[in-house]
C-alpha positions in Angstrom: -50.6 37.8 -5.4 -47.1 37.0 -6.6 -44.6 35.5 -4.2 -42.0 37.8 -2.7 -38.8 37.5 -4.7 -35.8 36.1 -2.8 -33.3 38.7 -1.5 -30.2 38.7 -3.6 -26.8 39.7 -2.3 -24.0 38.5 0.0 -22.9 39.4 3.5 -19.9 41.7 3.3 -17.9 41.1 6.5 -17.4 37.3 6.6 -16.8 37.2 2.8 -14.2 40.0 3.1 -12.4 37.8 5.7 -12.6 34.8 3.3 -11.2 37.0 0.5 -8.3 38.0 2.7 -7.6 34.3 3.3 -7.7 33.7 -0.4 -5.3 36.6 -1.1 -2.9 35.1 1.5 -3.0 31.8 -0.3 -2.4 33.4 -3.7 0.5 35.4 -2.3 2.0 32.2 -0.8 1.9 30.7 -4.3 3.7 33.7 -5.8 6.3 33.8 -3.0 7.0 30.1 -3.3 7.5 30.4 -7.1 10.0 33.3 -6.4 11.9 31.1 -3.9 10.8 33.1 -0.8 9.7 30.1 1.1 9.5 31.6 4.6 7.2 34.4 3.3 5.1 31.7 1.6 4.8 29.7 4.8 3.9 32.8 6.8 1.2 33.7 4.3 -0.4 30.3 4.7 -0.4 30.7 8.5 -2.0 34.2 8.1 -4.6 32.6 5.8 -5.5 30.3 8.7 -6.1 33.3 10.9 -8.5 34.9 8.4 -10.2 31.5 7.8 -10.9 31.2 11.5 -12.2 34.8 11.6 -14.8 34.5 8.7 -16.7 31.7 10.5 -16.6 33.6 13.8 -17.8 36.8 12.1 -20.6 35.0 10.4 -21.9 33.4 13.6 -21.6 36.6 15.7 -23.3 38.8 13.0 -25.8 36.0 12.1 -24.7 36.3 8.5 -24.0 32.7 7.6 -25.1 31.7 4.1 -24.8 28.9 1.6 -22.8 31.2 -0.6 -20.3 31.9 2.2 -19.9 28.1 2.8 -19.1 27.5 -0.8 -16.8 30.5 -1.1 -15.0 29.5 2.0 -14.4 26.0 0.6 -12.9 27.3 -2.6 -10.7 29.7 -0.6 -9.6 26.8 1.6 -8.6 24.7 -1.4 -6.4 27.5 -2.6 -4.9 28.5 0.7 -4.6 25.1 2.4 -4.4 22.8 -0.7 -2.7 24.3 -3.7 -0.5 26.8 -1.8 1.0 24.3 0.7 1.3 21.7 -2.1 3.3 24.0 -4.3 5.4 25.3 -1.4 6.5 21.9 -0.2 7.2 20.7 -3.8 9.4 23.7 -4.6 11.1 23.7 -1.2 11.9 20.0 -0.6 10.0 17.5 -2.8 11.4 18.5 -6.1 14.6 16.6 -5.5 12.6 13.3 -5.4 11.3 13.8 -9.0 8.2 11.7 -9.7 7.8 10.6 -6.0 8.0 14.3 -5.0 5.4 15.8 -7.3 3.1 12.8 -6.7 3.4 13.5 -3.0 2.5 17.2 -3.6 -0.4 16.2 -5.9 -1.7 13.7 -3.4 -1.7 16.3 -0.7 -3.8 18.6 -2.9 -6.2 15.8 -3.8 -6.6 14.8 -0.1 -7.2 18.5 0.8 -10.0 18.7 -1.8 -11.5 15.4 -0.6 -11.3 16.6 3.0 -13.2 19.8 2.2 -15.8 18.0 0.1 -16.4 15.5 2.9 -16.7 18.3 5.4 -19.3 20.1 3.3 -21.4 16.9 3.0 -21.1 15.8 6.7 -21.3 19.3 8.3 -25.0 18.7 9.2 -24.4 15.4 11.0 -20.8 15.8 12.3 -20.2 16.1 16.0 -19.2 19.8 16.5 -16.7 18.8 19.2 -14.6 16.8 16.7 -13.3 17.0 13.1 -13.5 13.9 11.0 -10.0 13.7 9.7 -7.2 16.3 10.1 -8.6 19.8 9.0 -7.0 21.2 5.9 -5.9 24.4 7.7 -4.1 22.3 10.4 -2.5 20.1 7.7 -1.3 23.2 5.9 0.0 24.5 9.2 2.1 21.3 9.8 3.8 21.8 6.4 4.2 25.6 6.7 5.6 25.5 10.2 8.0 22.8 9.3 9.4 25.0 6.6 9.7 27.9 9.0 11.2 25.7 11.8 13.8 24.3 9.4 14.8 27.7 8.2 15.0 29.0 11.7 17.3 26.1 12.8 19.5 26.7 9.8 19.7 30.4 10.6 20.7 29.7 14.2 23.4 27.2 13.1 24.7 29.6 10.5 23.9 27.5 7.5 22.7 29.0 4.2 19.0 28.8 3.7 19.4 26.9 0.4 21.4 24.0 1.7 20.2 20.6 2.9 16.5 20.0 2.3 15.2 17.3 4.7 14.9 13.9 3.0 12.3 12.8 5.4 9.9 15.5 4.4 8.4 13.3 1.6 7.2 11.0 4.4 5.6 14.0 6.2 3.8 15.0 3.0 2.3 11.6 2.5 1.5 11.2 6.2 -0.4 14.6 6.4 -2.3 13.7 3.3 -3.4 10.4 4.8 -4.5 12.1 8.1 -6.8 14.5 6.2 -8.8 11.7 4.6 -8.6 9.3 7.6 -11.4 8.6 10.1 -9.3 9.8 13.0 -11.1 12.4 15.2 -9.5 15.7 16.1 -10.8 18.2 18.6 -12.5 21.2 17.0 -12.6 23.3 20.3 -15.9 24.7 19.1 -17.4 23.7 22.4 -15.2 26.3 24.2 -17.3 29.2 25.5 -15.1 32.3 25.6 -18.0 34.3 27.1 -17.8 32.2 30.3 -15.8 33.2 33.4 -12.4 31.7 33.8 -9.7 31.8 36.5 -7.3 34.7 36.4 -4.5 32.3 35.8 -6.0 31.3 32.5 -5.7 34.9 31.3 -2.1 35.0 32.4 -1.4 31.8 30.6 -2.9 33.1 27.4 -1.0 36.3 27.6 2.3 34.5 28.3 1.5 32.0 25.4 0.9 34.9 23.0 4.2 36.5 24.0 6.1 33.2 23.4 4.5 32.8 20.0 5.3 36.3 19.0 8.9 36.0 20.2 9.7 32.7 18.5 6.7 31.8 16.3 8.8 29.6 14.0 9.4 27.2 16.9 6.2 27.5 19.0 3.8 27.2 16.0 5.8 24.2 14.8 5.3 22.6 18.2 1.6 23.5 18.3 0.9 22.3 14.7 2.7 19.0 15.2 1.2 18.5 18.6 -2.3 18.9 17.3 -1.7 16.5 14.4 -0.3 14.0 16.9 -3.2 14.4 19.3 -5.5 12.5 16.9 -3.1 9.5 16.8 -2.8 9.6 20.6 -6.6 9.6 20.8 -6.7 6.5 18.6 -4.2 4.7 20.8 -6.0 5.6 24.0 -9.4 4.5 22.5 -8.0 1.1 21.5 -6.4 0.6 24.9 -9.7 1.5 26.6 -11.6 -0.9 24.4 -9.1 -3.6 25.0 -9.5 -3.1 28.8 -13.2 -3.3 28.5 -13.0 -6.5 26.5 -10.6 -8.0 29.1 -13.1 -7.0 31.9 -15.9 -8.6 30.0 -14.0 -11.8 29.6 -13.1 -11.8 33.3 -16.8 -11.3 34.2 -17.8 -14.3 32.0 -15.1 -16.5 33.5 -16.1 -15.5 37.0 -19.8 -16.2 36.2 -18.9 -19.6 34.8 -16.9 -20.4 38.0 -20.0 -19.5 40.1 -22.2 -21.7 38.0 -20.0 -24.8 38.4 -21.6 -27.4 40.9 
């Protein structure tokens, strides 16, 4: 008897969400080329929403597949690599000439390396943490900075085309480094949304959603930068805890020597 042929085909729902994320990334590129930088930044953030949905849909419907993983990575490279890189270059880095386009290119390269490393280490990586800043979070840092800067200019009454931030080239290089670093960032995959929580948690989530909708340019900027800074804070706390342990060990050794003296 011949072996049963493998079932060919793809799961529709999660790949539709991935396609939506890819479309948002493509639209962001088009908008950035046309000089509509706020629209381009919002499209990148919307791509992050769809990117989070495709994984959730795949797990809930038991439709995860190797094809979906590869398609998701290609979509992420477009939406969170190429699109943010082009956006920040056309918005702020272009004025730095070679340093500017090298910073944008380095960001795209680090996003590709980050995605490749994630695909290789996904089977052995601790689900509670990401190894390096995730590319959607890195793209969110850049996109929300663009939105925040435009919002501040609007509130102050300045034209949107005046005064690109000089320090943004440092931000681009820094975010690229965080993606390929060994710094751990919380994944929040261990949160169980099906568990029971206090009523105050629901109120806090509703209030947070209202604040985000009312002033998403400012609140999302704070959330994106806060998440990026959380990894650095974790490194400082880990080193401080390790130093305290080493000091305690030295004190124990010295105390033991004192007791052993005749």
